N, C-alpha and C positions, 0 to 999 in steps of 0.2 A: 510769203511774208505773213507772219503772225500779227493780226491786228492788235492783240493785247500788248505785244512787244512795242509796237508803234506808240500806243497810248501811254505806256509806262515810261518810255524813253522821252517822249515829248514833255510829259509832266515833270520828270526828274530834271531835265535840262532847261525847262521853261522855253521851249521852242514849239513851233506849230507841228501838228501831225504830218503835214505835207513835207516840211523840212526833214523830219525824221525819216519818213518813208522814202523820200527821194534819195537821201544819203545812204540809207540801208540798201537800196536797190543798186546804187553805184558801187558800193563796197562788195556786194554779192556778185557783181559783174566783173570784179577783178580790178577795179580802179583803186589807185593808191591815195593815201591821205593828202600828200602834197599836190597831186594832180587835181583832185576834187576841189581842194581849197583854192587853187590858182585858176583853174580853167573851167569850173562848173559852178560859178557863183550864182548864176540865175536859177540853177536847179536846186541849190541848197539854201538860197536866201542869204548868201554871203557868210556862211558858217566858216569859222577859222579852223586851223589845224587842231587846236586843243579840243574844240567842240566835236569835230569829226572823229578824233581819236576816242573821245568819251563815248560817242555813239557806237563805235566799233567794240569797245570794251563792254558796254552794257548789253549789246546784242549777244556777245559771247556769254555773258553771265546768265542772261535769261534763257538762252539755249541749254545751258547746263542745268538750270532749274527745271526746264521742261523734261530733259532726259531723266533726271532724278524722279520727278513726279510720275512719269510714265512707268518707271520701274516699280515705284511704291504702289501705284494703282493696280499694276499687274500682280504684284505679290499679295495684296489684300484680297483681290478678286479670287485668286487661286485658293485662298484660305476660306472662301465663301463667307466673308465677313463684311463685304462691301455693302453700304447702304446709300440711298440717294443723298442723304444728309452728309455723310462722310465724303462722298465723291464731290459734292459741292464745295465742302471745306477745302479739300485738296486742290481743286481747280481754281479757287479764289486766292490761294496763297502764293506769293512770289518771293518770300524771304526763306532762304534755305533752312535756317534754324527753326523757323516755325513749321515748316514742312516736316522736318525730322521729329518735332514734338508730336505732331499728329500721328506720325507713323510709329512712334515708340511703343505703344501698347501692342502693336501687331508685328513688331520686328522679331524675327526668329531669335530666340535667346539661347545662350549657353546655360549650363546648369547654374542656378543662383539659389540663394537661401530661400527665396519665395517658391521657386519651382520644386525644391526639395520638400518644402512644407505642403505644397499642393499634392505631391506624390504620396504624402503621408495621410491625405484625406482631410486636411485642415482648412480647406477653402470655405466650406459652409460656416465654420466657426468665425473665420475672418469676416464673412458677410454679416453674420449676426452682430459681431462687435462693431463693425463699421456703421451699422444702422443706429447704434447707440440708444436702443430702446430699453434694454435691460439695465436694472440698477445694480446687478451683480454679475459675476463671471462664473457662476456655478456650472453653466453649460459646458465649460471646458472639460469637466470630468467625463463627459459623454464621449470624448474623442481619444481617451486613453486606449491604446492598443499595443500590438507587438512593437510598433515603431515609435510610439509616443508613450514614455514611461510615466509622466506625471501631468497634472493640470497645468503647472507652470511651464512645462515644456510645450504643451499644446498652445498656451497663450503666446509664448515666444514665437512659435511657428506662425500663428495667426498674425502677430505683429509684423513678421517678415513679409507676409503677403500684403498686408495693408501698406507697409512702407513702400513696396514696389508700386502699388496702385497710386499712392501719393506722388511718387517719383515720375510716374508716367502720365500724370494729369496735365494736360496741355495748359489749362487755365492757371493752375498753380505755378507751373514753370514760367509762364508768361509774367506773372506777378513778381516772381523772384528775379527774373531777368531784368525787369524794370528797376527793382531795388538795387541789383548789382550795377546797372547802368548809372544810376543816380548817386549811389553812396559807397560803392566798393572802394577799398583802399589797397594799394600795392604796398606790402610790408616786407622788409628784408632784415635778416640778421646774419652775422658772420658765423661760419662753420668753426667750431672750436678747434683751436690750433692753427688756423689759417690766417691769423691776424697779420703776421709779418709778410707772408707770401702775397697777401691781397692788399698791401698798403695803399695802392692807388685807388682802391674801392672803399677806403676807410669811412667815407661819409655815408656809406650805405650799411655799415655794420649794425646800426640800430636806426632803422629808417621806416617812415610811413607817410604816404601821401595819397590824396584822392586820385584814383586812377584816371578819371576823365580830365583832370587838370594837368597831368604829367606830360611834359614835353617828350618828344620821341627819343632824344639822346639819353635821357635818364632811364626810360624803359629799356632801351637796348643795352645800356651799361649794366643794369641789374641782371638782365637775362644772360648777358655774356659772362658776368661774374658767377652766376649760378651754373652755367655750362662748364666753367673752369673749376667748379667745386669750391669756390670761395664763399658763396652766400647760399642761404635758404631763402626762398621768397614765397609769398602767398598772396592771393587776391580774394577778398571777401568783404561783405558789408558787416555791420554789427550783427552777431548771431541772434541777439534778442529781437532785433527788428525782423529778421527772417522768420523766427519762430512765431512772432505775432501774426504775420501774414498767414502762415500755414495753419496755426491753431484757429484763427478766425474762419478759415475756409473749411477745415476738416473736422474740428472738434465742435460738434453742433449740439451735444447733449450734456448731461451731467451724470455722475455716478461712475461705477467701476468700468463700464464699457467705454465711456468717453475718456477715462483715464488711460485705458489701453491704447486708444487711438492717439492720444497726446504723446504717449511714449513712442508709438510707431512714427508719428510725425517728426519727433526729435531725431530718431534713428534715420528716417528717410533723408532728413536734411544733412546730418553729419556724414552719413555713409554713402549716400547716393547723389542727392541734389547739389550739395556744395562742391564736391569734387568734380561733378559733371560740368556745372556752371563755371567753376574756376578754370577748368581746362578750356572751356569755350571762350571765356573772357581773356584768358592768357593768349589764346590764338588771335582774338580780335585785337587786343592791345598790341601784339606783335605785328599783325597786319597793318594796323594804323601807324605804328612807329616806322615800320618798313616803308609805307607809302610816303610819310613825311621825309624820311631820310633819302629815299630815292628821288623825291621831288627836289630836294636840295642838291643832290648829286647831278640830276638832270639839268638844272638851271646853271650850275657851275660849268658843266660840260658844254652847254650851249654857248656860254660866254667865252670859254676857252677856244672852242672851235671857230667862233666868229671873231677871234682876236685880230687886230689890225695886221695885215700882211705888208712886207716890204715891197713885194711885187717882183716881177721877172728881172732881177738884177744879179750880176755876178757877185759871189760872196766867198770870203775866206771864213771857214768855221773852225773853232778851236774847242776841243774837249779838254779842259784843264786838268792838271795833275802835278803833284810835287815830285815824288821819287821816280815815277815812271815817265815824267815829262808830259808835255801837252801834245796830243795828237791833233794835227791840222790837216784840213782838206781844202782844196779849191773847187768851187762849184760854178758852172756856167749859169746863165739866167733862167734855165729850166731845171736847175738842181742836179744836173749830171756831173759826176765827179771827174775832174781833170787831173788831179794830182793829190798825193798824200805824203805826209812825212811826220817826224817827231821833232819838237823843239824843247829846249830847257830854259825858258825865260826867267825862271825863278832861282836859277843857280847863280851865285855871285862870282862868276869867272868868265872866261872867254865864251862859254856856251850862251850866255845872255846876249853877247854881241852877235853871235852866229844866228840866234833866233830873230833878232831885229833885222839882220841882213836878209834872211830868207823871206820874212814877211814882206819886206820892201820889194824884193825881187818878184815875188808872186803877185803883189798888188799891181805891178806894172805889166808883167807877162800876161796875166789873166784878166786885166782891166777890172779889178775888183772895185765895187762901189760901197761895200760895207764889210764889217767883220762881226761875226756872231760868236759870242763867248758863252759857254755853258755856265749855269749858275751854281754848279756843284762845288766840290772841294777845289780850292785854289782859284775859284772863279773871280773873286774880287781882285786878287793880286794880279792875275793874268789880264784882267780888264784894264787895270791901271797901267800895266806895262805897255799894252797896245796903244792906249790913249796918248802916251808920251812919245810915240814914234812919229817922226816927221816923214810922211809919205810924199810930200811935195804937192799934195792936193788934199781936198777935204774927203776923208773916208770916215763915215760914222761907225761907231762901235756900239753894238747892242748886247745887253745881257739877255740870254734866252733861257727860259725855264726848261730844264732838261728832265723833268719828271717823266718816267716811262721810257726814256731813251735807252736805258740798259735792257728793258724788256724787249723793245723793238730790235736792238742789235743782236740779241740772242734768238730771235724768232725765225720761223720758217720763211716769213716774208723777206726779212733782211738777208738770210742765206741765199734765197732765190735771186735777190737783186745783186748781191755782192758775194758770190760763192768763193772768190779768191782772196777775200780780205777778212781780217779778224774783227772781233766785236768792237774794238776801240775805233777802228776806221768807220765802221757802220754807225757807231754812236755819234761821231763827229759829223758825219753826213746828215744824220737826223737833226742835229742841232742847227746846221746851216739851212736845211730845208724848212725847218719850223719858222725861221725868220722870213724866208721867201714867201711861203704860203702855209701857215699853221694848219689850216683845214686839210689840205692835200696830204700832209705828212701824218697828222694825228689819227686819221682814219685807218692807218695801218696798225694801230695799237689797240689792244683790248681796252675799251673805255675805263674798265675798273682799274687799270694799271696807270692811268694818267695822274692819279693822286689828287683829285679835287672833290672828294666826298667825305662822308663820315660814316663809320661803321659799315663800310661797303661789304665786308666779309661776313657780317652778321645778318644782313637782310636776305630776303628771298632772292636767290640768284637768278631764277627764271624771270621774276618780275623786274629785277634790276636790268637784266639783259634786254628785255623787251622795251623798257623805258629808254634806256641809253641808245639802243639801236634806232628807236623812233626819233630821238634827238639828232643823231648823226644824219639820218635820212633827211630830216627837216632842214638842217643846216646846209647840207650839200646841195639840196635842190633850191634852197633860198638864194644861195650864192650863184649857182650855175656851174657847169663843168665844161672845160675846153675839150672838145671831142678829139682833137688831134694831139694833145699833150698829156692828158690825164692818164694816170696809172690804172691798171685794172682794179686795184683796191678802191680807188676813188669812184670809178665808174660803177662798181658793184652797188653803191648806195644811191645811184640815180633811180628815180621813180620808174618802175616797170622792168628794170634790168636784173640785177643780182649777179653773183659770181660767174655763173656759166656764160651768160650773154656778154658780160664785161670782158671775159677772157676771149670770146669770139670776136668782139670789136677790136681788141688789141691785135689779134692774129690777122684780121682783115686789113688793119692799118699797116702792119708790117709787110704783108704780101702785095698790097695795092697802092701804098702811099697814102698821103693825107686825104681826108675826106674833103670833097669840094662843095658838097651840099648835103643837107639833112636827108634827102630822099635816098641817098646811097645807103643809109642805115638798113633799108629793106633788103639790101643784098647780103647783109651779114647773116651767117648761118643761124637758123632757128629764131631770128628776130622777126616775128610776125606783126600783123596789123595792130593787135592790141598792145604789144610791147612798144611799137613805134608811137602809137597814140600817147602812151603814158610817159615815154622818155623824151620825145623829140623837143619839147619846149624847154627842157632843162639843159640841153646840150648846146654848146656854142661852137661856131666855126668862124675863126678870124680870117679875114681876107678871102672868103669863099665866093662862090658865084653869085649868091643872093645875100645882100646885106642883112636881110631879116633873119638869116641863119645865125647871126651873131647877136641876137636879141631874145627876149623871153616871149616874143609873139609866136604863138603855136602855128605850125604849118597849115592846120585846118582853117586858119583865119587869114592866110596870105591874100586870098582873093578880095577880102574886105579892104585890106591896105592898098592893094592895086587899084581897087575902085575909087578909093579916096584920092590916090595920086592922079588917076585919069581925070577925075572931076576938076582937079586943080591944074590940069594940063602940065604935069611935071612927072618926073621919074620918082620911083620909091626912094632912091638915095637923096634926091632933092627934098623930098618930104621929111626925111629923117634929119637932114642937116639945116633946114630953114624953118625957123620958128614962125615967121610970118605966114607961111603956107599952112602950117598946122593950125594956127589960130583961126583960119577961115573955115575949118571943118566943123560942121554941126553933127555930132555923133548920132543924134536922134534920127537923122536921115538914113542911117545904115542899120537901124534896128530891124530884125527879122525874127522869124520863128526860131531860128537856130542861134542867132546872136542877139544878146540883150545889151542894155545900156551899160551895165557894170563891166562887161567884157570889153566893150568899145572904149570906155574910159581908161581901162587898164592898157589897152593897145596904144592909145594916144600918149599916155605917160611913158610907155616903153619906147615909143618912137622918139620922144624928146631926149631920153638918156638910154640908148640901147646898151644892153649888157652891163648896166651899172652895177658896181660892187656895193652891197649894202654895208660892208664892214668899214670901220673907222680908218682914218689914215694913221700910219705908225708915227710915234713920237719918240724923241730921245729922252732917256731917263738917266740920272746920275745919283749914286748913293752919296752920303755925306763923307767927306774926306776924313781919313784917320780912324774910321770905324770899320774894323775888320773882324773882331771877335767879340763874343758875349761879354768878356772882361772889360771891353772898352766902353760898355754902356753904363750910364749913371742915371738915377732917377732925376727927372726934370729936363733931360735932353729933348729937344724937338728935332726930329729927323724925317727926311723923305723916305718913303717906302712903297712897295708894290704889293697889292692884295694878291695872295697866292691861293687862298682857299676860303670858302664861306661855308659855315655850318649853321645849325639852328641856334647855337648859343653865341655866335660871334664870327669874327673874321680873323684870319691869320695874315700877317704882314711881314714881308721880307725887308729888313732894314740893312742887309748886307753883312750879317754876322754868321751865316751858315745855319742859324736856328731861327725859324720864324717865331715872331711874337704874337700873342693873342690880344685882340681888341674885343673884350667882352661886349655883348649886345648892349649892355647898360652904358658903355663908353663909346659907342659908335656915333652918337649924335647928342646934341644938347637937348633935343626933344625926345619924347617917348617914341620908340618904334617897336613893333612886334615881330618884324622880319628883317634880318640883316641886309637883305637885298634892297630894302628901302633906302639904305644909306651908302652901300658900296657895290661895286661890280668887280668881277675877276679881272686881274691885270690893271686895275685902276691905280693911278699914281696918287698917293695920299701923303699928308703930313701927320705924324704921330708924336705923342709925348710919352716918354718912358716913365712908367709908374713904379714898377718893381722889377728887380733882376735877381733871379735865384740861380747863381752859377752852378752849384753842385747838381741841381735837378734840371739844368738847362731849360729854364722857363722864364719867359719874358712877358711882362704885363704892360700893355700899351693902351693909349687912349687917343681917340680922334676928336674929343670934345675941345672946344675952344676955351682958353683960359683955364685949362686943366692943371691941377696941382698934383705932384706925385704923392703917393701914399707915404705916411710916416713909416719908419722902420718897424716891421712886424704888424702893420695895420692891414685891415681887410682891403684887398685890391679893388673892391667895389665902391670904396668911398669916393666922394666927389660929386654927388648929386645924381639925378636921374633915377631910373628904376633900380632897386637894390635887390638882387637875387639872393636867396639863402645860401649859406656856405655849402650846402649839400650839392650844389651845382658844380663846385670847383673840380671835384675829382674827375667826372667824365669830360668836363670841358678841357682840362689839361691833359687828358689822356691822348688826345689827337696829336699834339706836338710830339709826345713820346713816340707815337706810331710813326710820325713823319721822320723823326730822328732815326728810328730803327730802320725805316725804309732806305734812308740815305746811307746809313752804315752798311746795309746789305749791298747797295749799289756800289759802294766804295770797295767792299770785299770782292765783288765780282770783277771790278775793274783791275784790281791788283792780281787777281787769280788768272 
C-alpha cells in the first residue's frame, strides 16, 4: 500500500488516513463496495457506498499515474539526462497533465520543424537569440551553408527551435493552462451549407460561452453536432491575454534578438501551445460533461430500479397495439407465464366483446390481482378499456413504463427464457414482471437501453457502463435477493457472485431443490469462503430453517444474536417478533474486538424489521380523462402526470399523450434550484400546467410552478418568473424529446415487423 496514495485520498475526500487505508486494504482483499459499506462500518468509520466507490476510483487513478511516472523515469534515465532535481519533480507530481509537461522536453520526437533546424546546425543561433543580449541579428549570416540559403532562413529555423523550447517549458504551459481554466470560451459556428440539416442545433450556429460555466448538456450537444459535421468549434482564451503571459516570461530584452523571440513566442502559441491545450481542454470538458451526464443517468437508474413493486401477486399483462392487437399474458405471483393470447379491444365490433370476455375469464381462472398495461402505442386507450370492465371484484389497473421492453424481448436473455415464443409475448411478460418487481426485471436489460438518461450514446461508454453497473449492484444489494426465486441475472449482481456463480446457484437449486439455509451456499460449485462472506448477507431464504436467513444479519454475527436471545431466556424467533424483549438489550454488552457498536445497532434494527424492503409502496395513478393525443392539449390546462426522465436541464413528464412534455428546470419549482433532483424523482406523480404546445414538432412545454400562467402565443416558454435561461439552451433541451420520440417510433416498427 503506497503511503502517498493514502495521504492523497484522505486529503481529497476529507477522511482520516486510517479510514482510507483500511478501506483500500479491504478492496485489495476482494471485498465489494456494498459489503464494506454494510458489514465493515467499524473498519471504515461508517463510510458510505459513494465514498468507498470514490476511494476505489482514486486508487485506480493514482496507480495509473505511478505506472506512467515509472515509464517516464525509465525513459529519461536511459537518455542519461536524469538529475536529482528532475527526479524530485517527477516524484512529487500527481497530476497526469503536469507529469506530461515535465516529460515533454525529453519525449522522443518525430521529425519537427525544430529538429530539422537543429540538423541544419541552427541550434547555436537559437541559443544566441534566446539570450537576447545582441541588439542585432547579424550573426545569422554566419550560419549560411548548403542547407541554409539566407540569413532570413537561418532566423526562421532558429525561431522554430525557440518556439519548441517555449512549447516545452513546463512553467509557461502551467501559466497558460491556468488562463485556459479561468477564461477559455467554447465557441461554435455552423458549417456552411449545413444550416437546414442542423436545424435542431441552430442556437449554436453563432455561439460563445465561458467553458467553465457551461452545463454538460450544452457541451455534449456542441460536440455531437461537430461530430455530425454540422458545427465547427474551438476552445481558447483571448489570444492577447495568452501572448501577454508568454511575452512577459520569454521576451526579456530589447532589440532585434528580443523581436525574434517575440515572433517565436507567437508562433509557439498559435502552432503548438494553443492546439495542444485546446485538445487537452476539449478532453477535460468532455470528461467533465460525461461525468455530469453519467451522474444524472445513474441517479435516474437508481430511482427506476428502486421503483415501488406490486409484490408477489398474479398479474395479467397487456402489451397494447392497434392493428396487430394487444398481446396478453397471465403471470403467477412469481412472474411465471401461465398463458398468452391476442385480443382486439380497440376494434369497434364483436372483437371488443371477445376481449372483455377473455380478460374476465383469465382474471377468475388465474386469480389475477392486477392488470399491467404498457404505456406505449395504444396504452391509454387500452387502459381505459380495461378499467371499464366489471371483474366482479377490485382489480387495480397499472400503467407500466415499457422503455427497453423491446430490447429485452429481442435479447439473448429473453430467447433463453422463452425460446418458443416471439418478441411480442416476451415483451408482454416483461411489462407484467416490471409491475411485480421492477428491479428483478430491469436487471436483465442493458441499463443504457432503459431510456432514463441524456446523451448516453455520446459519453464514454466504459465510464457509463462502470457507473451504471455500480448502481445496479448497489440497488440489488440494498433490497436483498430471494435465494430460491431469483433469476441468475439478478443473482449475478449480488455482492461477491457474478454470472458464473449465479449460474451455479441456479443449477444447484434445480438439482437439489430450494435452499433451506445460507450455509448450503458453500456446497455450490466454486463458491468459496470469500464469495460466501461477500454474498451471504444479501441473500434471503423465506421459511428456511433459520429465521435470520431471511434478514440482513450476516451469518458471521448469528452467534451474537443467539447470545442476545439466550440472555433474554427466549428463542431467536421470539427476539425477532417481540419488541419488549429487544428493548431490554443493551448493545454495549456485546461489543468485542470483532463486533462494534455500529454493527450491533444495525443488527437490532434488522431484528425489528427483518428483510424489510426499502422501496416505497405502489400507488394507483390515473391520467386526465379525455386527454389522449398532443392535439388535445391546450395552454393553461392543469393535468396529472408521471416523471419519466430527469436531465440536467429539467424533467420529462408523461401526461398521457404518447409524447412526454418538458418541465424546464426554471419551471420545476417556485424557488431557485440548481439540480432537478431537488424538485422531482423518477416515477413521481405530479401536477403540471401546460405552457406551450407545438404539434408539428411534437414538443410540449410544461410547468410545475404553482399559480403558473401559460405563455402567450409565440412567447418564450421560460417566462413566468424564476431563473431565466438564455434561448441557446432550448435546442439541446428539446433534443431529448425528439430522441425519445425516435426511440418509441423504432420500437413501434420492431413490433409491427
